[in-house]
OpenMM code with the backbone's topology and positions (N, CA, C; nanometers):
from openmm import Vec3, app, unit

residues = "UNK UNK UNK UNK UNK UNK UNK UNK UNK UNK UNK UNK UNK UNK UNK UNK UNK UNK UNK UNK UNK UNK UNK UNK UNK UNK UNK UNK UNK UNK UNK UNK UNK UNK UNK UNK UNK UNK UNK UNK UNK UNK UNK UNK UNK UNK UNK UNK UNK UNK UNK UNK UNK UNK UNK UNK UNK UNK UNK UNK UNK UNK UNK UNK UNK UNK UNK UNK UNK UNK UNK UNK UNK UNK UNK UNK UNK UNK UNK UNK UNK UNK UNK UNK UNK UNK UNK UNK UNK UNK UNK UNK UNK UNK UNK UNK UNK UNK UNK UNK UNK UNK UNK UNK UNK UNK UNK UNK UNK UNK UNK UNK UNK UNK UNK UNK UNK UNK UNK UNK UNK UNK UNK UNK UNK UNK UNK UNK UNK UNK UNK UNK UNK UNK UNK UNK UNK UNK UNK UNK".split()
positions = [
    Vec3(0.0809, -0.1119, -0.0122),
    Vec3(-0.0042, -0.0133, 0.0064),
    Vec3(0.1018, 0.1275, -0.0156),
    Vec3(0.1838, 0.1300, 0.0753),
    Vec3(0.2785, 0.2396, 0.0975),
    Vec3(0.3671, 0.2656, -0.0351),
    Vec3(0.4032, 0.1687, -0.1144),
    Vec3(0.4650, 0.1691, -0.2256),
    Vec3(0.3785, 0.2204, -0.3266),
    Vec3(0.2522, 0.1839, -0.3366),
    Vec3(0.1709, 0.2510, -0.4345),
    Vec3(0.1444, 0.3898, -0.4197),
    Vec3(0.1579, 0.4424, -0.2954),
    Vec3(0.1277, 0.5784, -0.2880),
    Vec3(0.2396, 0.6447, -0.2969),
    Vec3(0.3753, 0.6049, -0.2782),
    Vec3(0.4759, 0.6597, -0.3173),
    Vec3(0.5026, 0.6874, -0.4663),
    Vec3(0.4644, 0.5779, -0.5460),
    Vec3(0.4755, 0.5848, -0.6988),
    Vec3(0.3722, 0.6856, -0.7419),
    Vec3(0.2398, 0.7116, -0.6792),
    Vec3(0.1599, 0.7989, -0.7317),
    Vec3(0.2432, 0.9551, -0.7215),
    Vec3(0.3108, 0.9539, -0.5868),
    Vec3(0.3703, 1.0949, -0.5570),
    Vec3(0.4915, 1.1000, -0.6564),
    Vec3(0.5770, 1.0202, -0.6774),
    Vec3(0.6760, 1.0557, -0.7844),
    Vec3(0.6180, 1.0596, -0.9336),
    Vec3(0.4987, 0.9963, -0.9535),
    Vec3(0.4597, 1.0217, -1.1088),
    Vec3(0.3839, 1.1676, -1.0981),
    Vec3(0.3289, 1.2102, -0.9871),
    Vec3(0.2893, 1.3346, -0.9765),
    Vec3(0.3973, 1.4518, -1.0056),
    Vec3(0.4982, 1.4357, -0.9387),
    Vec3(0.6359, 1.5457, -0.9324),
    Vec3(0.6802, 1.5346, -1.0624),
    Vec3(0.7114, 1.4145, -1.1231),
    Vec3(0.7597, 1.3858, -1.2860),
    Vec3(0.6745, 1.4659, -1.3675),
    Vec3(0.5458, 1.4679, -1.3494),
    Vec3(0.4435, 1.5179, -1.4576),
    Vec3(0.4524, 1.6586, -1.4381),
    Vec3(0.4407, 1.7136, -1.3041),
    Vec3(0.4745, 1.8517, -1.2877),
    Vec3(0.5986, 1.9305, -1.3567),
    Vec3(0.7056, 1.8687, -1.3435),
    Vec3(0.8333, 1.9107, -1.3780),
    Vec3(0.8200, 1.8969, -1.5277),
    Vec3(0.7619, 1.7974, -1.5960),
    Vec3(0.7554, 1.8057, -1.7281),
    Vec3(0.6703, 1.9086, -1.7927),
    Vec3(0.5663, 1.9365, -1.7332),
    Vec3(0.4775, 2.0382, -1.7818),
    Vec3(0.5311, 2.1751, -1.7523),
    Vec3(0.5773, 2.1923, -1.6391),
    Vec3(0.6525, 2.3321, -1.6143),
    Vec3(0.7788, 2.3641, -1.6991),
    Vec3(0.8397, 2.2649, -1.7274),
    Vec3(0.9633, 2.2787, -1.8381),
    Vec3(0.9163, 2.3114, -1.9757),
    Vec3(0.8132, 2.2563, -2.0129),
    Vec3(0.7434, 2.2724, -2.1496),
    Vec3(0.6956, 2.4345, -2.1505),
    Vec3(0.6216, 2.4818, -2.0480),
    Vec3(0.5805, 2.6116, -2.0345),
    Vec3(0.7044, 2.6964, -2.0433),
    Vec3(0.8146, 2.6738, -1.9722),
    Vec3(0.9368, 2.7446, -1.9603),
    Vec3(0.9824, 2.7561, -2.1014),
    Vec3(1.0060, 2.6276, -2.1725),
    Vec3(1.0507, 2.6274, -2.3101),
    Vec3(0.9772, 2.7138, -2.4103),
    Vec3(0.8370, 2.7168, -2.4012),
    Vec3(0.7707, 2.7885, -2.5171),
    Vec3(0.7648, 2.9300, -2.4611),
    Vec3(0.8008, 2.9857, -2.3475),
    Vec3(0.8095, 3.1104, -2.3163),
    Vec3(0.9299, 3.1675, -2.3554),
    Vec3(1.0550, 3.1027, -2.3431),
    Vec3(1.1711, 3.1427, -2.3849),
    Vec3(1.2137, 3.1241, -2.5277),
    Vec3(1.1450, 3.0411, -2.6045),
    Vec3(1.1358, 3.0379, -2.7461),
    Vec3(1.0387, 3.0982, -2.8125),
    Vec3(0.9685, 3.1983, -2.7534),
    Vec3(0.8848, 3.2616, -2.8054),
    Vec3(0.9094, 3.3423, -2.9431),
    Vec3(0.8587, 3.3097, -3.0662),
    Vec3(0.8996, 3.3773, -3.1860),
    Vec3(0.8045, 3.5035, -3.2132),
    Vec3(0.8643, 3.6364, -3.2141),
    Vec3(0.7659, 3.7291, -3.2316),
    Vec3(0.7397, 3.7494, -3.3866),
    Vec3(0.6232, 3.8186, -3.3964),
    Vec3(0.5550, 3.8545, -3.5551),
    Vec3(0.6951, 3.9358, -3.6136),
    Vec3(0.7673, 3.9868, -3.5433),
    Vec3(0.8688, 4.0844, -3.6021),
    Vec3(0.9907, 4.0242, -3.6104),
    Vec3(1.0075, 3.9009, -3.6094),
    Vec3(1.1216, 3.8291, -3.6157),
    Vec3(1.2259, 3.8783, -3.6980),
    Vec3(1.1709, 3.9361, -3.8434),
    Vec3(1.2642, 3.9545, -3.9513),
    Vec3(1.3171, 4.0854, -3.9186),
    Vec3(1.2871, 4.1643, -3.7902),
    Vec3(1.3425, 4.2855, -3.7642),
    Vec3(1.4438, 4.2966, -3.6611),
    Vec3(1.5148, 4.1727, -3.6276),
    Vec3(1.5942, 4.1579, -3.5134),
    Vec3(1.7377, 4.2040, -3.5648),
    Vec3(1.8055, 4.2865, -3.5153),
    Vec3(1.9498, 4.2993, -3.5289),
    Vec3(2.0434, 4.2891, -3.3908),
    Vec3(2.1439, 4.2377, -3.4248),
    Vec3(2.2500, 4.2244, -3.2962),
    Vec3(2.3575, 4.3087, -3.3089),
    Vec3(2.3624, 4.3680, -3.1621),
    Vec3(2.4607, 4.4966, -3.1382),
    Vec3(2.5152, 4.4413, -3.0216),
    Vec3(2.6449, 4.5440, -2.9977),
    Vec3(2.7088, 4.5354, -2.8630),
    Vec3(2.6165, 4.5375, -2.7601),
    Vec3(2.6603, 4.4768, -2.6243),
    Vec3(2.5683, 4.4677, -2.5141),
    Vec3(2.6523, 4.5935, -2.4413),
    Vec3(2.5555, 4.6066, -2.3079),
    Vec3(2.6026, 4.7191, -2.2237),
    Vec3(2.6313, 4.8570, -2.2614),
    Vec3(2.5372, 4.8821, -2.3430),
    Vec3(2.5689, 5.0433, -2.4096),
    Vec3(2.4529, 5.1111, -2.3897),
    Vec3(2.4741, 5.2508, -2.3977),
    Vec3(2.3212, 5.3323, -2.3723),
    Vec3(2.2390, 5.3452, -2.4828),
    Vec3(2.1226, 5.3807, -2.4513),
    Vec3(2.0090, 5.4019, -2.5311),
    Vec3(2.0620, 5.4874, -2.6571),
    Vec3(2.1426, 5.5909, -2.6487),
    Vec3(2.1756, 5.6815, -2.7513),
    Vec3(2.2822, 5.6065, -2.8503),
    Vec3(2.3393, 5.5310, -2.7975),
    Vec3(2.4586, 5.4332, -2.8936),
    Vec3(2.3709, 5.3632, -2.9801),
    Vec3(2.2607, 5.3187, -2.9355),
    Vec3(2.1785, 5.2262, -3.0299),
    Vec3(2.1115, 5.3024, -3.1198),
    Vec3(2.0532, 5.4308, -3.0803),
    Vec3(2.0037, 5.5033, -3.1955),
    Vec3(2.1002, 5.5530, -3.2917),
    Vec3(2.2211, 5.5934, -3.2392),
    Vec3(2.3237, 5.6404, -3.3287),
    Vec3(2.3735, 5.5213, -3.4341),
    Vec3(2.3628, 5.3973, -3.3869),
    Vec3(2.3953, 5.3044, -3.4727),
    Vec3(2.3019, 5.2584, -3.5763),
    Vec3(2.1610, 5.2845, -3.5410),
    Vec3(2.0632, 5.2241, -3.6244),
    Vec3(1.9993, 5.3369, -3.6905),
    Vec3(1.9926, 5.4450, -3.6584),
    Vec3(1.9278, 5.5581, -3.7446),
    Vec3(2.0352, 5.6492, -3.8106),
    Vec3(2.0852, 5.6023, -3.9276),
    Vec3(2.1953, 5.6632, -3.9848),
    Vec3(2.1299, 5.7816, -4.0703),
    Vec3(2.1931, 5.8800, -4.1358),
    Vec3(2.1520, 5.9787, -4.1929),
    Vec3(2.0928, 5.9330, -4.3342),
    Vec3(2.1307, 5.8259, -4.3669),
    Vec3(2.0557, 5.7689, -4.4847),
    Vec3(1.9262, 5.7096, -4.4652),
    Vec3(1.9080, 5.6847, -4.3432),
    Vec3(1.7698, 5.6113, -4.2944),
    Vec3(1.6786, 5.6968, -4.2600),
    Vec3(1.7223, 5.8025, -4.1518),
    Vec3(1.6143, 5.9025, -4.1055),
    Vec3(1.6927, 5.9918, -4.0228),
    Vec3(1.6090, 6.0958, -3.9613),
    Vec3(1.6815, 6.2014, -3.8590),
    Vec3(1.6771, 6.1557, -3.7267),
    Vec3(1.7962, 6.1796, -3.6603),
    Vec3(1.8034, 6.1453, -3.5207),
    Vec3(1.7381, 6.2451, -3.4362),
    Vec3(1.6936, 6.2376, -3.3282),
    Vec3(1.6497, 6.3397, -3.2254),
    Vec3(1.5838, 6.4563, -3.3051),
    Vec3(1.4765, 6.4206, -3.3962),
    Vec3(1.4016, 6.5298, -3.4425),
    Vec3(1.3156, 6.5943, -3.3634),
    Vec3(1.3217, 6.7336, -3.3516),
    Vec3(1.2636, 6.8087, -3.2682),
    Vec3(1.1211, 6.8528, -3.3073),
    Vec3(1.0155, 6.8319, -3.2417),
    Vec3(0.8780, 6.8660, -3.2595),
    Vec3(0.8538, 7.0147, -3.2079),
    Vec3(0.7493, 7.0669, -3.2488),
    Vec3(0.7135, 7.2082, -3.2092),
    Vec3(0.6955, 7.2446, -3.0461),
    Vec3(0.6666, 7.1346, -2.9983),
    Vec3(0.6496, 7.1368, -2.8391),
    Vec3(0.7795, 7.1036, -2.7679),
    Vec3(0.8833, 7.0945, -2.8395),
    Vec3(1.0120, 7.0589, -2.7830),
    Vec3(1.0397, 6.9114, -2.7436),
    Vec3(0.9524, 6.8264, -2.7925),
    Vec3(0.9707, 6.6759, -2.7565),
    Vec3(1.0494, 6.6372, -2.8752),
    Vec3(1.1302, 6.5229, -2.8564),
    Vec3(1.2103, 6.4775, -2.9674),
    Vec3(1.1780, 6.3261, -3.0015),
    Vec3(1.1566, 6.3158, -3.1192),
    Vec3(1.1487, 6.1904, -3.1921),
    Vec3(1.2888, 6.1196, -3.1857),
    Vec3(1.3039, 5.9930, -3.1440),
    Vec3(1.4407, 5.9351, -3.1439),
    Vec3(1.4903, 5.9182, -3.3101),
    Vec3(1.4004, 5.8743, -3.3891),
    Vec3(1.4296, 5.8580, -3.5273),
    Vec3(1.3151, 5.8784, -3.6141),
    Vec3(1.3179, 5.9670, -3.6966),
    Vec3(1.1960, 5.9958, -3.7760),
    Vec3(1.2527, 5.9748, -3.9249),
    Vec3(1.1778, 5.8880, -3.9997),
    Vec3(1.1946, 5.8302, -4.1096),
    Vec3(1.0993, 5.8798, -4.2062),
    Vec3(1.0906, 5.8297, -4.3304),
    Vec3(1.0042, 5.8645, -4.4465),
    Vec3(0.8515, 5.8279, -4.3939),
    Vec3(0.8613, 5.6959, -4.3295),
    Vec3(0.7289, 5.6290, -4.2901),
    Vec3(0.7070, 5.6230, -4.1501),
    Vec3(0.7991, 5.6235, -4.0572),
    Vec3(0.7842, 5.5955, -3.9359),
    Vec3(0.8378, 5.6911, -3.8364),
    Vec3(0.7621, 5.7087, -3.7044),
    Vec3(0.8262, 5.7875, -3.5834),
    Vec3(0.8698, 5.6813, -3.4820),
    Vec3(0.9905, 5.6760, -3.4789),
    Vec3(1.0450, 5.5503, -3.4099),
    Vec3(1.0906, 5.6065, -3.2666),
    Vec3(1.0546, 5.5177, -3.1611),
    Vec3(1.0878, 5.5476, -3.0347),
    Vec3(1.1783, 5.4221, -2.9957),
    Vec3(1.3081, 5.4575, -2.9455),
    Vec3(1.3883, 5.3455, -2.8978),
    Vec3(1.3889, 5.3402, -2.7462),
    Vec3(1.3928, 5.2342, -2.6832),
    Vec3(1.3911, 5.1969, -2.5408),
    Vec3(1.4243, 5.0726, -2.5071),
    Vec3(1.4791, 5.0455, -2.3898),
    Vec3(1.5093, 4.9082, -2.3547),
    Vec3(1.3826, 4.8316, -2.3091),
    Vec3(1.3798, 4.7164, -2.3380),
    Vec3(1.2323, 4.6353, -2.3350),
    Vec3(1.1780, 4.6541, -2.2137),
    Vec3(1.2281, 4.6597, -2.1042),
    Vec3(1.1557, 4.6851, -1.9761),
    Vec3(1.0758, 4.8147, -1.9756),
    Vec3(1.1192, 4.9252, -2.0366),
    Vec3(1.0377, 5.0297, -2.0632),
    Vec3(0.9365, 5.0320, -2.1885),
    Vec3(0.8734, 4.9144, -2.2052),
    Vec3(0.7894, 4.8953, -2.3214),
    Vec3(0.6654, 4.9803, -2.3170),
    Vec3(0.6014, 4.9977, -2.2090),
    Vec3(0.4747, 5.0940, -2.2110),
    Vec3(0.5114, 5.2288, -2.2362),
    Vec3(0.6223, 5.2940, -2.1836),
    Vec3(0.6634, 5.4122, -2.2348),
    Vec3(0.6814, 5.4461, -2.3612),
    Vec3(0.7465, 5.3483, -2.4337),
    Vec3(0.7855, 5.3444, -2.5537),
    Vec3(0.6762, 5.3522, -2.6488),
    Vec3(0.5672, 5.2748, -2.6040),
    Vec3(0.4340, 5.2685, -2.6845),
    Vec3(0.3734, 5.4205, -2.6807),
    Vec3(0.3695, 5.4632, -2.5455),
    Vec3(0.3038, 5.6013, -2.5433),
    Vec3(0.3814, 5.7221, -2.6327),
    Vec3(0.4980, 5.7170, -2.6370),
    Vec3(0.5719, 5.7989, -2.7009),
    Vec3(0.5618, 5.7984, -2.8473),
    Vec3(0.5660, 5.6647, -2.8914),
    Vec3(0.5637, 5.6394, -3.0288),
    Vec3(0.4162, 5.6819, -3.0995),
    Vec3(0.3092, 5.6583, -3.0136),
    Vec3(0.1763, 5.6852, -3.0673),
    Vec3(0.1719, 5.8495, -3.0673),
    Vec3(0.2268, 5.9103, -2.9715),
    Vec3(0.2321, 6.0563, -2.9436),
    Vec3(0.2949, 6.1135, -3.1118),
    Vec3(0.4329, 6.0614, -3.0975),
    Vec3(0.5108, 6.1171, -3.2106),
    Vec3(0.4484, 6.0901, -3.3504),
    Vec3(0.3970, 5.9804, -3.3685),
    Vec3(0.3229, 5.9331, -3.4914),
    Vec3(0.2166, 6.0307, -3.5143),
    Vec3(0.1272, 6.0740, -3.4121),
    Vec3(0.0098, 6.1559, -3.4487),
    Vec3(0.0531, 6.2935, -3.4713),
    Vec3(0.1804, 6.3536, -3.4011),
    Vec3(0.2341, 6.4907, -3.4205),
    Vec3(0.2997, 6.4859, -3.5549),
    Vec3(0.3661, 6.3829, -3.6174),
    Vec3(0.4430, 6.3807, -3.7388),
    Vec3(0.3465, 6.3461, -3.8777),
    Vec3(0.2448, 6.2756, -3.8134),
    Vec3(0.1524, 6.2151, -3.9408),
    Vec3(0.2402, 6.1020, -4.0102),
    Vec3(0.3071, 5.9981, -3.9294),
    Vec3(0.3745, 5.8947, -3.9735),
    Vec3(0.3108, 5.7709, -3.8776),
    Vec3(0.3620, 5.6680, -3.9223),
    Vec3(0.3281, 5.5488, -3.8521),
    Vec3(0.4164, 5.5132, -3.7255),
    Vec3(0.3507, 5.4690, -3.6231),
    Vec3(0.4177, 5.4620, -3.5019),
    Vec3(0.5045, 5.3363, -3.5181),
    Vec3(0.6460, 5.3245, -3.4475),
    Vec3(0.7115, 5.2264, -3.4420),
    Vec3(0.8061, 5.2356, -3.3252),
    Vec3(0.8376, 5.1229, -3.2758),
    Vec3(0.9171, 5.0918, -3.1308),
    Vec3(1.0467, 5.0216, -3.1600),
    Vec3(1.1610, 5.0607, -3.1313),
    Vec3(1.2764, 4.9623, -3.1302),
    Vec3(1.2996, 4.9303, -2.9677),
    Vec3(1.2709, 4.7924, -2.9438),
    Vec3(1.3040, 4.7531, -2.8037),
    Vec3(1.4459, 4.6972, -2.8131),
    Vec3(1.5140, 4.7358, -2.7245),
    Vec3(1.6389, 4.6801, -2.7106),
    Vec3(1.6484, 4.5643, -2.5922),
    Vec3(1.6608, 4.4505, -2.6462),
    Vec3(1.6561, 4.3305, -2.5500),
    Vec3(1.7901, 4.3167, -2.4991),
    Vec3(1.8069, 4.2940, -2.3527),
    Vec3(1.9275, 4.2742, -2.2906),
    Vec3(1.9411, 4.1340, -2.2272),
    Vec3(1.8430, 4.0564, -2.2412),
    Vec3(1.8488, 3.9149, -2.2112),
    Vec3(1.7350, 3.8577, -2.2679),
    Vec3(1.7458, 3.7116, -2.2686),
    Vec3(1.6469, 3.6348, -2.3306),
    Vec3(1.4895, 3.6447, -2.2677),
    Vec3(1.4897, 3.6858, -2.1526),
    Vec3(1.3518, 3.7013, -2.0928),
    Vec3(1.2929, 3.8088, -2.1374),
    Vec3(1.3424, 3.9258, -2.1985),
    Vec3(1.2917, 4.0277, -2.2436),
    Vec3(1.1891, 3.9989, -2.3610),
    Vec3(1.1860, 3.8961, -2.4072),
    Vec3(1.0800, 3.8724, -2.4981),
    Vec3(0.9485, 3.8789, -2.4638),
    Vec3(0.9107, 3.8815, -2.3124),
    Vec3(0.7962, 3.8993, -2.2668),
    Vec3(0.7358, 4.0292, -2.2992),
    Vec3(0.8348, 4.1254, -2.2969),
    Vec3(0.7869, 4.2697, -2.3284),
    Vec3(0.7315, 4.2919, -2.4616),
    Vec3(0.8013, 4.2115, -2.5633),
    Vec3(0.7731, 4.2281, -2.7020),
    Vec3(0.6197, 4.1767, -2.7126),
    Vec3(0.5906, 4.0532, -2.6520),
    Vec3(0.4490, 4.0128, -2.6323),
    Vec3(0.3477, 4.1085, -2.5978),
    Vec3(0.3813, 4.1787, -2.4886),
    Vec3(0.3166, 4.2925, -2.4355),
    Vec3(0.2736, 4.4056, -2.5412),
    Vec3(0.3797, 4.4527, -2.6120),
    Vec3(0.3504, 4.5570, -2.7086),
    Vec3(0.2562, 4.4891, -2.8194),
    Vec3(0.2980, 4.3867, -2.8671),
    Vec3(0.2029, 4.3270, -2.9636),
    Vec3(0.0643, 4.2954, -2.9025),
    Vec3(0.0455, 4.2736, -2.7924),
    Vec3(-0.1035, 4.2859, -2.7505),
    Vec3(-0.1845, 4.4014, -2.7346),
    Vec3(-0.0897, 4.5206, -2.7003),
    Vec3(-0.1645, 4.6294, -2.6828),
    Vec3(-0.2183, 4.6945, -2.8069),
    Vec3(-0.1202, 4.6845, -2.9089),
    Vec3(-0.1493, 4.7568, -3.0321),
    Vec3(-0.0863, 4.6855, -3.1468),
    Vec3(-0.1519, 4.6436, -3.2413),
    Vec3(-0.1291, 4.5670, -3.3686),
    Vec3(-0.0821, 4.6704, -3.4673),
    Vec3(-0.0917, 4.8007, -3.4583),
    Vec3(-0.0672, 4.9166, -3.5484),
    Vec3(0.0842, 4.9327, -3.5277),
    Vec3(0.1510, 4.9061, -3.4164),
    Vec3(0.2743, 4.9728, -3.4034),
    Vec3(0.3939, 4.8665, -3.4668),
    Vec3(0.4703, 4.9249, -3.5153),
    Vec3(0.5795, 4.8254, -3.6010),
    Vec3(0.6837, 4.8208, -3.5075),
    Vec3(0.7445, 4.6931, -3.4759),
    Vec3(0.8200, 4.6558, -3.3556),
    Vec3(0.9614, 4.6140, -3.4244),
    Vec3(1.0792, 4.6908, -3.3995),
    Vec3(1.2018, 4.6305, -3.4302),
    Vec3(1.2614, 4.5933, -3.3095),
    Vec3(1.3538, 4.4940, -3.3154),
    Vec3(1.4141, 4.4514, -3.1996),
    Vec3(1.5839, 4.4516, -3.2160),
    Vec3(1.6383, 4.4841, -3.1052),
    Vec3(1.7871, 4.4925, -3.1080),
    Vec3(1.8143, 4.3952, -3.0177),
    Vec3(1.9004, 4.2910, -3.0446),
    Vec3(1.9477, 4.1944, -2.9556),
    Vec3(2.0871, 4.2391, -2.9040),
    Vec3(2.0932, 4.2806, -2.7717),
    Vec3(2.1945, 4.3341, -2.7147),
    Vec3(2.2777, 4.2380, -2.5865),
    Vec3(2.2748, 4.1156, -2.6107),
    Vec3(2.3380, 4.0117, -2.5025),
    Vec3(2.4149, 3.9067, -2.5589),
] * unit.nanometer
topology = app.Topology()
chain = topology.addChain("A")
for resn in residues:
    res = topology.addResidue(resn, chain)
    for name in ("N", "CA", "C"):
        topology.addAtom(name, app.Element.getBySymbol(name[0]), res)
């Protein structure tokens, strides 16, 4: 009787570990819709470094100043782009939407990923607004 009970407990824990590892695997290997927009760059840099590397003069205007003295990180022909580290995803959405409205461009964000778990923030941006173009910089 006692051996039967022990086998059930072992089976439960094995099942739990398999399910938990499967959930973790799918979260860490999440493939965003914007997969084709991932660029790898040096890690441990400031946000302005990534703006300077990504927003070249042939691509767009860096730090474009609006009439109300706010600045778009990168203004291109089609997009008003806000750069932020992934943890500041909500702030980047708001700024991008505001800049897009002020410049009559499409909103876009560049999320700087500093570790693998930052993909959860990409999911949040996708859930909030499907019209925001997402670009990713992998900096880890």
